[in-house]
C-alpha positions, 0 to 999 in steps of 0.5 A: 659276444663280440668281445669273446668272438662268439656268433649267435645263430637264432633269429626267431622267437623260441618262447612267445615273442622272445628269443630265449634259446640261443645257439652260440659258436665261435666264428670259425664254426659253421652252423647249417640248416638251423630251424626253429621247429615244434614246441617242447613244453613252452619253448620251441625246439631248435634243429641244426647241424654243426660242421666240425673237422674230424680230429683223426683226419690226416693233415697234409703238408703245406708250403710256406715261404722260406725267408732264411734262404731268400735273396732280398738283394736280387728281389730289390734289384728286380723290383727296381728294374721296372719303369713304374711311370710307364707301367702306371701311366694313365692308371687309377689307384686300383690298377696301380695297386694291382700292377705293384702287387703282381710285380712284388708277387713275381719277385717273391716267387723268383727269389724266395724259395718255398719249403714244405712243413707239416702243420702242428697239432697244437692249436693256433693260439698256443704260441712258443712263449706260452708253451715255454712257460707251461713246460716250466710250470709242469717241471716245477710241479713235478719237482714240488710233488717229488720234494715237497719243500717250501722253496719248490712250492714258491718256485711252482707258485711263480711259474703258475703266475708267469703263465697267467701273467703272460696270458692276461697281458694286454698285448698277448690277448690282443695278438691272440684275439686278432690272429686266432679269435681266441677267448682268453678265459678258455685258455686260462681254464686249460692252463690252470688245470695242473695247479688244482692238484696241489692240494693233493700233495702239499700239506702244512703242519 
């Protein structure tokens, strides 16, 4: 479960003294009021509520730092203008860290402007590289469906492999799991869907 970023919520026996009925979710979902209640047959019933975000909820703009318009030279000058020996005199490590953190945050606010962006509708694990490869695969699929030639079939095969190779690569999996707790097998299921249609339009003599 840890490998796939799953959390198991049932902690009471559901059949005899054994926990046989499980409720597993990804760590970003919230389970409320889980109770093991009356029996159904020889198993206990599990009652719970699941909090999910309404997909139709209007997304709000958010503010992020605009590094393209930042003035790093002025930021470095401001950070260099402080006398840290005086500021951190007789301070422990935690207090020194708080002082340094506050000075960096203040300099950031002074010299790095912010911009408003609209959150993307794509899932957070859907990186630009994966998006580019999937788009290329979709284009090759349409060309193969239209022309049905061996070179176009090979082009589509290579495009499909490129998507799988990128998703399965250790660096990509590690990055996605650390940042978004993604289960790679789920992404592969999503990305493999168009390839299952080739038997409908491709035939051999």
